[in-house]
N, CA, C, O and the ligand as a Tripos MOL2 file, in Angstrom:
@<TRIPOS>MOLECULE
protein
  233   231    59     0     0
PROTEIN
NO_CHARGES

@<TRIPOS>ATOM
      1 N           3.0590   37.0240   16.6800 N.3       1 MET1
      2 CA          2.1020   35.9990   16.2390 C.3       1 MET1
      3 C           2.6920   34.6020   16.4190 C.2       1 MET1
      4 O           3.8710   34.3460   16.1770 O.2       1 MET1
      5 N           1.8360   33.7520   16.8400 N.am      2 ILE2
      6 CA          2.2780   32.3520   16.9990 C.3       2 ILE2
      7 C           1.8490   31.5250   15.8130 C.2       2 ILE2
      8 O           0.6750   31.4640   15.4470 O.2       2 ILE2
      9 N           2.8340   30.8980   15.2330 N.am      3 GLU3
     10 CA          2.4740   30.0080   14.1360 C.3       3 GLU3
     11 C           2.0050   28.6640   14.6430 C.2       3 GLU3
     12 O           2.6340   28.0340   15.4930 O.2       3 GLU3
     13 N           0.9310   28.2650   14.1160 N.am      4 GLN4
     14 CA          0.3970   26.9610   14.5280 C.3       4 GLN4
     15 C           0.8980   25.9010   13.5700 C.2       4 GLN4
     16 O           0.6430   25.9170   12.3650 O.2       4 GLN4
     17 N           1.6300   24.9740   14.1810 N.am      5 LYS5
     18 CA          2.1270   23.9020   13.3350 C.3       5 LYS5
     19 C           1.2550   22.6610   13.5340 C.2       5 LYS5
     20 O           0.9450   22.2520   14.6530 O.2       5 LYS5
     21 N           0.8970   22.1170   12.4540 N.am      6 LYS6
     22 CA          0.0970   20.8900   12.5590 C.3       6 LYS6
     23 C           1.0360   19.6960   12.7410 C.2       6 LYS6
     24 O           1.9580   19.4740   11.9560 O.2       6 LYS6
     25 N           0.7740   18.9630   13.7700 N.am      7 LEU7
     26 CA          1.6250   17.8190   14.0600 C.3       7 LEU7
     27 C           0.9880   16.5120   13.6230 C.2       7 LEU7
     28 O           1.2190   15.4510   14.2020 O.2       7 LEU7
     29 N           0.2050   16.6250   12.6150 N.am      8 VAL8
     30 CA         -0.4650   15.4260   12.1100 C.3       8 VAL8
     31 C           0.4690   14.6610   11.2090 C.2       8 VAL8
     32 O           0.8750   15.1450   10.1530 O.2       8 VAL8
     33 N           0.8040   13.4720   11.6320 N.am      9 GLU9
     34 CA          1.7020   12.6740   10.8250 C.3       9 GLU9
     35 C           0.8790   12.0090    9.6840 C.2       9 GLU9
     36 O          -0.2510   11.5660    9.8880 O.2       9 GLU9
     37 N           1.4750   11.9600    8.5150 N.am     10 PRO10
     38 CA          0.7660   11.2700    7.4520 C.3      10 PRO10
     39 C           0.6800    9.7850    7.7570 C.2      10 PRO10
     40 O           1.6540    9.1520    8.1640 O.2      10 PRO10
     41 N          -0.4860    9.2620    7.5530 N.am     11 GLU11
     42 CA         -0.6690    7.8330    7.7980 C.3      11 GLU11
     43 C           0.1680    6.9970    6.8510 C.2      11 GLU11
     44 O           0.1860    7.2080    5.6380 O.2      11 GLU11
     45 N           0.8470    6.0600    7.4380 N.am     12 LYS12
     46 CA          1.6850    5.2040    6.5770 C.3      12 LYS12
     47 C           1.2230    3.7720    6.6500 C.2      12 LYS12
     48 O           0.7300    3.3110    7.6790 O.2      12 LYS12
     49 N           1.3830    3.0940    5.5790 N.am     13 ILE13
     50 CA          1.0700    1.6710    5.4780 C.3      13 ILE13
     51 C           2.2270    0.9430    4.8330 C.2      13 ILE13
     52 O           3.0880    1.5590    4.2060 O.2      13 ILE13
     53 N           2.2470   -0.3590    4.9870 N.am     14 ALA14
     54 CA          3.2850   -1.1550    4.3780 C.3      14 ALA14
     55 C           2.7670   -1.8050    3.0990 C.2      14 ALA14
     56 O           1.6610   -2.3430    3.0660 O.2      14 ALA14
     57 N           3.5820   -1.7480    2.0510 N.am     15 CYS15
     58 CA          3.2340   -2.3510    0.7890 C.3      15 CYS15
     59 C           3.0760   -3.8820    0.9610 C.2      15 CYS15
     60 O           3.8880   -4.5290    1.6210 O.2      15 CYS15
     61 N           2.0320   -4.4290    0.3640 N.am     16 GLU16
     62 CA          1.7620   -5.8750    0.5010 C.3      16 GLU16
     63 C           2.8630   -6.7380   -0.0820 C.2      16 GLU16
     64 O           3.0330   -7.8850    0.3320 O.2      16 GLU16
     65 N           3.6060   -6.2160   -1.0260 N.am     17 VAL17
     66 CA          4.5760   -7.0110   -1.7650 C.3      17 VAL17
     67 C           5.9790   -6.8250   -1.2110 C.2      17 VAL17
     68 O           6.6420   -7.7980   -0.8490 O.2      17 VAL17
     69 N           6.4300   -5.5920   -1.1450 N.am     18 CYS18
     70 CA          7.8260   -5.3760   -0.7370 C.3      18 CYS18
     71 C           7.9400   -4.8240    0.6770 C.2      18 CYS18
     72 O           9.0480   -4.6100    1.1690 O.2      18 CYS18
     73 N           6.7870   -4.5880    1.3450 N.am     19 PHE19
     74 CA          6.7140   -4.1290    2.7330 C.3      19 PHE19
     75 C           7.3890   -2.7870    2.9600 C.2      19 PHE19
     76 O           7.7610   -2.4490    4.0840 O.2      19 PHE19
     77 N           7.5400   -2.0500    1.9200 N.am     20 LYS20
     78 CA          8.0630   -0.6970    2.0680 C.3      20 LYS20
     79 C           6.9690    0.1990    2.6670 C.2      20 LYS20
     80 O           5.7970    0.1050    2.3000 O.2      20 LYS20
     81 N           7.3800    1.0630    3.5910 N.am     21 GLU21
     82 CA          6.3850    1.9440    4.1930 C.3      21 GLU21
     83 C           6.1810    3.1710    3.2850 C.2      21 GLU21
     84 O           7.1260    3.8280    2.8480 O.2      21 GLU21
     85 N           4.9110    3.4330    3.0330 N.am     22 ILE22
     86 CA          4.5750    4.5710    2.1520 C.3      22 ILE22
     87 C           3.3750    5.2940    2.7280 C.2      22 ILE22
     88 O           2.5500    4.6810    3.4050 O.2      22 ILE22
     89 N           3.2650    6.5740    2.4730 N.am     23 PRO23
     90 CA          2.0910    7.3140    2.9070 C.3      23 PRO23
     91 C           0.8540    6.8280    2.1810 C.2      23 PRO23
     92 O           0.8840    6.5610    0.9800 O.2      23 PRO23
     93 N          -0.1930    6.7210    2.8970 N.am     24 ILE24
     94 CA         -1.4520    6.1870    2.3020 C.3      24 ILE24
     95 C          -1.8680    6.9580    1.0810 C.2      24 ILE24
     96 O          -2.3960    6.3930    0.1240 O.2      24 ILE24
     97 N          -1.6220    8.2930    1.1150 N.am     25 SER25
     98 CA         -2.0620    9.1160   -0.0160 C.3      25 SER25
     99 C          -1.3030    8.7790   -1.3080 C.2      25 SER25
    100 O          -1.7820    9.0480   -2.4090 O.2      25 SER25
    101 N          -0.1230    8.1920   -1.1520 N.am     26 GLU26
    102 CA          0.6610    7.8300   -2.3520 C.3      26 GLU26
    103 C           0.5510    6.3900   -2.7430 C.2      26 GLU26
    104 O           1.1190    5.9580   -3.7460 O.2      26 GLU26
    105 N          -0.1810    5.6440   -1.9500 N.am     27 ALA27
    106 CA         -0.2570    4.1980   -2.1830 C.3      27 ALA27
    107 C          -1.2950    3.8710   -3.2620 C.2      27 ALA27
    108 O          -2.2590    4.6080   -3.4720 O.2      27 ALA27
    109 N          -1.0670    2.7710   -3.9200 N.am     28 THR28
    110 CA         -2.0620    2.2180   -4.8110 C.3      28 THR28
    111 C          -2.9060    1.2550   -3.9730 C.2      28 THR28
    112 O          -2.3760    0.3100   -3.3890 O.2      28 THR28
    113 N          -4.1860    1.4890   -3.9160 N.am     29 SER29
    114 CA         -5.0290    0.6360   -3.0950 C.3      29 SER29
    115 C          -5.9760   -0.1990   -3.9080 C.2      29 SER29
    116 O          -6.5130    0.2320   -4.9280 O.2      29 SER29
    117 N          -6.1650   -1.4070   -3.4270 N.am     30 VAL30
    118 CA         -7.0940   -2.3020   -4.0820 C.3      30 VAL30
    119 C          -8.0470   -2.8540   -3.0440 C.2      30 VAL30
    120 O          -7.6200   -3.3520   -2.0030 O.2      30 VAL30
    121 N          -9.3040   -2.7680   -3.3160 N.am     31 LYS31
    122 CA        -10.2670   -3.2670   -2.3550 C.3      31 LYS31
    123 C         -10.4440   -4.7900   -2.5580 C.2      31 LYS31
    124 O         -10.9040   -5.2620   -3.5970 O.2      31 LYS31
    125 N         -10.0560   -5.5120   -1.5180 N.am     32 ALA32
    126 CA        -10.2330   -6.9560   -1.5360 C.3      32 ALA32
    127 C         -11.5640   -7.2830   -0.8860 C.2      32 ALA32
    128 O         -12.3690   -6.3960   -0.6010 O.2      32 ALA32
    129 N         -11.7810   -8.5530   -0.6600 N.am     33 THR33
    130 CA        -13.0900   -8.9550   -0.1230 C.3      33 THR33
    131 C         -13.4390   -8.2620    1.2020 C.2      33 THR33
    132 O         -14.5110   -7.6790    1.3630 O.2      33 THR33
    133 N         -12.4970   -8.3490    2.1330 N.am     34 ASP34
    134 CA        -12.8040   -7.8580    3.4620 C.3      34 ASP34
    135 C         -12.0180   -6.5980    3.8560 C.2      34 ASP34
    136 O         -12.3440   -5.9190    4.8310 O.2      34 ASP34
    137 N         -10.9900   -6.3120    3.0810 N.am     35 TYR35
    138 CA        -10.1710   -5.1910    3.4770 C.3      35 TYR35
    139 C          -9.4970   -4.5830    2.2680 C.2      35 TYR35
    140 O          -9.6200   -5.0780    1.1480 O.2      35 TYR35
    141 N          -8.7890   -3.5120    2.5150 N.am     36 ILE36
    142 CA         -8.0970   -2.8200    1.4140 C.3      36 ILE36
    143 C          -6.6170   -3.1610    1.4750 C.2      36 ILE36
    144 O          -6.0050   -3.1520    2.5430 O.2      36 ILE36
    145 N          -6.0570   -3.4610    0.3200 N.am     37 MET37
    146 CA         -4.6650   -3.7700    0.2710 C.3      37 MET37
    147 C          -3.9270   -2.6090   -0.3990 C.2      37 MET37
    148 O          -4.4450   -1.9630   -1.3100 O.2      37 MET37
    149 N          -2.7250   -2.3680    0.0710 N.am     38 TYR38
    150 CA         -1.9720   -1.2190   -0.4340 C.3      38 TYR38
    151 C          -0.6740   -1.6660   -1.0970 C.2      38 TYR38
    152 O          -0.0300   -2.6370   -0.6990 O.2      38 TYR38
    153 N          -0.3280   -0.9050   -2.1250 N.am     39 TYR39
    154 CA          0.9340   -1.1660   -2.8390 C.3      39 TYR39
    155 C           1.6550    0.1560   -3.0090 C.2      39 TYR39
    156 O           1.0440    1.2200   -3.1020 O.2      39 TYR39
    157 N           2.9940    0.0530   -3.0470 N.am     40 CYS40
    158 CA          3.7650    1.3090   -3.1920 C.3      40 CYS40
    159 C           3.6700    1.8140   -4.6410 C.2      40 CYS40
    160 O           3.9330    2.9860   -4.9090 O.2      40 CYS40
    161 N           3.2980    0.9330   -5.5670 N.am     41 GLY41
    162 CA          3.1670    1.3770   -6.9370 C.3      41 GLY41
    163 C           2.5920    0.2480   -7.8000 C.2      41 GLY41
    164 O           2.3230   -0.8530   -7.3190 O.2      41 GLY41
    165 N           2.4190    0.5500   -9.0590 N.am     42 LEU42
    166 CA          1.8030   -0.4310   -9.9430 C.3      42 LEU42
    167 C           2.7420   -1.6520  -10.1690 C.2      42 LEU42
    168 O           2.2740   -2.7510  -10.4660 O.2      42 LEU42
    169 N           4.0490   -1.4410  -10.0260 N.am     43 ASP43
    170 CA          4.9570   -2.5460  -10.1860 C.3      43 ASP43
    171 C           4.6390   -3.6530   -9.1630 C.2      43 ASP43
    172 O           4.5550   -4.8360   -9.4930 O.2      43 ASP43
    173 N           4.4700   -3.2170   -7.9240 N.am     44 CYS44
    174 CA          4.1910   -4.2000   -6.8690 C.3      44 CYS44
    175 C           2.8040   -4.7710   -7.0470 C.2      44 CYS44
    176 O           2.5700   -5.9510   -6.7840 O.2      44 CYS44
    177 N           1.9030   -3.9520   -7.4850 N.am     45 TYR45
    178 CA          0.5340   -4.4830   -7.7170 C.3      45 TYR45
    179 C           0.5590   -5.5520   -8.7890 C.2      45 TYR45
    180 O          -0.1020   -6.5800   -8.6450 O.2      45 TYR45
    181 N           1.3130   -5.3320   -9.8710 N.am     46 ASP46
    182 CA          1.4140   -6.3260  -10.8980 C.3      46 ASP46
    183 C           2.0120   -7.6400  -10.3590 C.2      46 ASP46
    184 O           1.5340   -8.7350  -10.6540 O.2      46 ASP46
    185 N           3.0720   -7.4810   -9.5610 N.am     47 LYS47
    186 CA          3.6930   -8.6790   -9.0020 C.3      47 LYS47
    187 C           2.7070   -9.4950   -8.1850 C.2      47 LYS47
    188 O           2.6370  -10.7180   -8.2990 O.2      47 LYS47
    189 N           1.9400   -8.7770   -7.3500 N.am     48 TRP48
    190 CA          0.9540   -9.4220   -6.5060 C.3      48 TRP48
    191 C          -0.1060  -10.1130   -7.3570 C.2      48 TRP48
    192 O          -0.5290  -11.2370   -7.0880 O.2      48 TRP48
    193 N          -0.5050   -9.4040   -8.3730 N.am     49 LYS49
    194 CA         -1.5820   -9.9240   -9.2240 C.3      49 LYS49
    195 C          -1.1410  -11.2320   -9.9260 C.2      49 LYS49
    196 O          -1.8930  -12.2020  -10.0150 O.2      49 LYS49
    197 N           0.0860  -11.2060  -10.4050 N.am     50 LYS50
    198 CA          0.6350  -12.3930  -11.0760 C.3      50 LYS50
    199 C           0.7090  -13.5620  -10.0980 C.2      50 LYS50
    200 O           0.3930  -14.7000  -10.4460 O.2      50 LYS50
    201 N           1.1290  -13.2670   -8.8780 N.am     51 GLN51
    202 CA          1.1920  -14.3150   -7.8730 C.3      51 GLN51
    203 C          -0.1560  -14.9670   -7.6320 C.2      51 GLN51
    204 O          -0.2740  -16.1840   -7.4850 O.2      51 GLN51
    205 N          -1.1840  -14.0960   -7.5960 N.am     52 GLU52
    206 CA         -2.5240  -14.5970   -7.3790 C.3      52 GLU52
    207 C          -3.0230  -15.4420   -8.5360 C.2      52 GLU52
    208 O          -3.7370  -16.4270   -8.3460 O.2      52 GLU52
    209 N          -2.6510  -15.0560   -9.6900 N.am     53 GLU53
    210 CA         -3.1860  -15.7590  -10.8650 C.3      53 GLU53
    211 C          -2.4750  -17.0820  -11.1290 C.2      53 GLU53
    212 O          -3.0750  -18.0510  -11.5940 O.2      53 GLU53
    213 N          -1.1680  -17.0960  -10.8170 N.am     54 GLU54
    214 CA         -0.4310  -18.3430  -11.0680 C.3      54 GLU54
    215 C          -0.8320  -19.4000  -10.0570 C.2      54 GLU54
    216 O          -0.8920  -19.1240   -8.8590 O.2      54 GLU54
    217 N          -1.0990  -20.5780  -10.5160 N.am     55 PRO55
    218 CA         -1.4100  -21.6980   -9.6170 C.3      55 PRO55
    219 C          -0.1750  -22.0840   -8.8180 C.2      55 PRO55
    220 O           0.9110  -22.2600   -9.3710 O.2      55 PRO55
    221 N          -0.3550  -22.2130   -7.5150 N.am     56 LYS56
    222 CA          0.7630  -22.5360   -6.6800 C.3      56 LYS56
    223 C           1.1410  -24.0300   -6.8360 C.2      56 LYS56
    224 O           0.3150  -24.9270   -6.6660 O.2      56 LYS56
    225 N           2.3870  -24.2390   -7.1550 N.am     57 SER57
    226 CA          2.8450  -25.6180   -7.3490 C.3      57 SER57
    227 C           3.4820  -26.1400   -6.0860 C.2      57 SER57
    228 O           4.6720  -25.9480   -5.8360 O.2      57 SER57
    229 N           2.6590  -26.8070   -5.2920 N.am     58 LYS58
    230 CA          3.1860  -27.3400   -4.0350 C.3      58 LYS58
    231 C           3.0250  -28.8570   -4.0290 C.2      58 LYS58
    232 O           3.4040  -29.5140   -3.0600 O.2      58 LYS58
    233 ZN          6.0070   -2.3800   -2.9790 Zn       59 ZN59
@<TRIPOS>BOND
     1     1     2 1
     2     2     3 1
     3     3     4 2
     4     3     5 am
     5     5     6 1
     6     6     7 1
     7     7     8 2
     8     7     9 am
     9     9    10 1
    10    10    11 1
    11    11    12 2
    12    11    13 am
    13    13    14 1
    14    14    15 1
    15    15    16 2
    16    15    17 am
    17    17    18 1
    18    18    19 1
    19    19    20 2
    20    19    21 am
    21    21    22 1
    22    22    23 1
    23    23    24 2
    24    23    25 am
    25    25    26 1
    26    26    27 1
    27    27    28 2
    28    27    29 am
    29    29    30 1
    30    30    31 1
    31    31    32 2
    32    31    33 am
    33    33    34 1
    34    34    35 1
    35    35    36 2
    36    35    37 am
    37    37    38 1
    38    38    39 1
    39    39    40 2
    40    39    41 am
    41    41    42 1
    42    42    43 1
    43    43    44 2
    44    43    45 am
    45    45    46 1
    46    46    47 1
    47    47    48 2
    48    47    49 am
    49    49    50 1
    50    50    51 1
    51    51    52 2
    52    51    53 am
    53    53    54 1
    54    54    55 1
    55    55    56 2
    56    55    57 am
    57    57    58 1
    58    58    59 1
    59    59    60 2
    60    59    61 am
    61    61    62 1
    62    62    63 1
    63    63    64 2
    64    63    65 am
    65    65    66 1
    66    66    67 1
    67    67    68 2
    68    67    69 am
    69    69    70 1
    70    70    71 1
    71    71    72 2
    72    71    73 am
    73    73    74 1
    74    74    75 1
    75    75    76 2
    76    75    77 am
    77    77    78 1
    78    78    79 1
    79    79    80 2
    80    79    81 am
    81    81    82 1
    82    82    83 1
    83    83    84 2
    84    83    85 am
    85    85    86 1
    86    86    87 1
    87    87    88 2
    88    87    89 am
    89    89    90 1
    90    90    91 1
    91    91    92 2
    92    91    93 am
    93    93    94 1
    94    94    95 1
    95    95    96 2
    96    95    97 am
    97    97    98 1
    98    98    99 1
    99    99   100 2
   100    99   101 am
   101   101   102 1
   102   102   103 1
   103   103   104 2
   104   103   105 am
   105   105   106 1
   106   106   107 1
   107   107   108 2
   108   107   109 am
   109   109   110 1
   110   110   111 1
   111   111   112 2
   112   111   113 am
   113   113   114 1
   114   114   115 1
   115   115   116 2
   116   115   117 am
   117   117   118 1
   118   118   119 1
   119   119   120 2
   120   119   121 am
   121   121   122 1
   122   122   123 1
   123   123   124 2
   124   123   125 am
   125   125   126 1
   126   126   127 1
   127   127   128 2
   128   127   129 am
   129   129   130 1
   130   130   131 1
   131   131   132 2
   132   131   133 am
   133   133   134 1
   134   134   135 1
   135   135   136 2
   136   135   137 am
   137   137   138 1
   138   138   139 1
   139   139   140 2
   140   139   141 am
   141   141   142 1
   142   142   143 1
   143   143   144 2
   144   143   145 am
   145   145   146 1
   146   146   147 1
   147   147   148 2
   148   147   149 am
   149   149   150 1
   150   150   151 1
   151   151   152 2
   152   151   153 am
   153   153   154 1
   154   154   155 1
   155   155   156 2
   156   155   157 am
   157   157   158 1
   158   158   159 1
   159   159   160 2
   160   159   161 am
   161   161   162 1
   162   162   163 1
   163   163   164 2
   164   163   165 am
   165   165   166 1
   166   166   167 1
   167   167   168 2
   168   167   169 am
   169   169   170 1
   170   170   171 1
   171   171   172 2
   172   171   173 am
   173   173   174 1
   174   174   175 1
   175   175   176 2
   176   175   177 am
   177   177   178 1
   178   178   179 1
   179   179   180 2
   180   179   181 am
   181   181   182 1
   182   182   183 1
   183   183   184 2
   184   183   185 am
   185   185   186 1
   186   186   187 1
   187   187   188 2
   188   187   189 am
   189   189   190 1
   190   190   191 1
   191   191   192 2
   192   191   193 am
   193   193   194 1
   194   194   195 1
   195   195   196 2
   196   195   197 am
   197   197   198 1
   198   198   199 1
   199   199   200 2
   200   199   201 am
   201   201   202 1
   202   202   203 1
   203   203   204 2
   204   203   205 am
   205   205   206 1
   206   206   207 1
   207   207   208 2
   208   207   209 am
   209   209   210 1
   210   210   211 1
   211   211   212 2
   212   211   213 am
   213   213   214 1
   214   214   215 1
   215   215   216 2
   216   215   217 am
   217   217   218 1
   218   218   219 1
   219   219   220 2
   220   219   221 am
   221   221   222 1
   222   222   223 1
   223   223   224 2
   224   223   225 am
   225   225   226 1
   226   226   227 1
   227   227   228 2
   228   227   229 am
   229   229   230 1
   230   230   231 1
   231   231   232 2
@<TRIPOS>SUBSTRUCTURE
     1 MET1         2 RESIDUE 1 A MET
     2 ILE2         6 RESIDUE 1 A ILE
     3 GLU3        10 RESIDUE 1 A GLU
     4 GLN4        14 RESIDUE 1 A GLN
     5 LYS5        18 RESIDUE 1 A LYS
     6 LYS6        22 RESIDUE 1 A LYS
     7 LEU7        26 RESIDUE 1 A LEU
     8 VAL8        30 RESIDUE 1 A VAL
     9 GLU9        34 RESIDUE 1 A GLU
    10 PRO10       38 RESIDUE 1 A PRO
    11 GLU11       42 RESIDUE 1 A GLU
    12 LYS12       46 RESIDUE 1 A LYS
    13 ILE13       50 RESIDUE 1 A ILE
    14 ALA14       54 RESIDUE 1 A ALA
    15 CYS15       58 RESIDUE 1 A CYS
    16 GLU16       62 RESIDUE 1 A GLU
    17 VAL17       66 RESIDUE 1 A VAL
    18 CYS18       70 RESIDUE 1 A CYS
    19 PHE19       74 RESIDUE 1 A PHE
    20 LYS20       78 RESIDUE 1 A LYS
    21 GLU21       82 RESIDUE 1 A GLU
    22 ILE22       86 RESIDUE 1 A ILE
    23 PRO23       90 RESIDUE 1 A PRO
    24 ILE24       94 RESIDUE 1 A ILE
    25 SER25       98 RESIDUE 1 A SER
    26 GLU26      102 RESIDUE 1 A GLU
    27 ALA27      106 RESIDUE 1 A ALA
    28 THR28      110 RESIDUE 1 A THR
    29 SER29      114 RESIDUE 1 A SER
    30 VAL30      118 RESIDUE 1 A VAL
    31 LYS31      122 RESIDUE 1 A LYS
    32 ALA32      126 RESIDUE 1 A ALA
    33 THR33      130 RESIDUE 1 A THR
    34 ASP34      134 RESIDUE 1 A ASP
    35 TYR35      138 RESIDUE 1 A TYR
    36 ILE36      142 RESIDUE 1 A ILE
    37 MET37      146 RESIDUE 1 A MET
    38 TYR38      150 RESIDUE 1 A TYR
    39 TYR39      154 RESIDUE 1 A TYR
    40 CYS40      158 RESIDUE 1 A CYS
    41 GLY41      162 RESIDUE 1 A GLY
    42 LEU42      166 RESIDUE 1 A LEU
    43 ASP43      170 RESIDUE 1 A ASP
    44 CYS44      174 RESIDUE 1 A CYS
    45 TYR45      178 RESIDUE 1 A TYR
    46 ASP46      182 RESIDUE 1 A ASP
    47 LYS47      186 RESIDUE 1 A LYS
    48 TRP48      190 RESIDUE 1 A TRP
    49 LYS49      194 RESIDUE 1 A LYS
    50 LYS50      198 RESIDUE 1 A LYS
    51 GLN51      202 RESIDUE 1 A GLN
    52 GLU52      206 RESIDUE 1 A GLU
    53 GLU53      210 RESIDUE 1 A GLU
    54 GLU54      214 RESIDUE 1 A GLU
    55 PRO55      218 RESIDUE 1 A PRO
    56 LYS56      222 RESIDUE 1 A LYS
    57 SER57      226 RESIDUE 1 A SER
    58 LYS58      230 RESIDUE 1 A LYS
    59 ZN59       233 GROUP 0 **** ****
């Protein structure tokens, strides 16, 4: 018998905050206006959220 191996690689994306590559299935995703953003976890999501909320002092 021949075993059929699936060669489907899990889709990976880079976290918006720390740019770590993670499988999409494990990512935390947030739907933005035009696209979906991915985070490796809630820690990074919180960081991003705080950045968005804080007024940029330039
Ligand atoms: Zn991250």
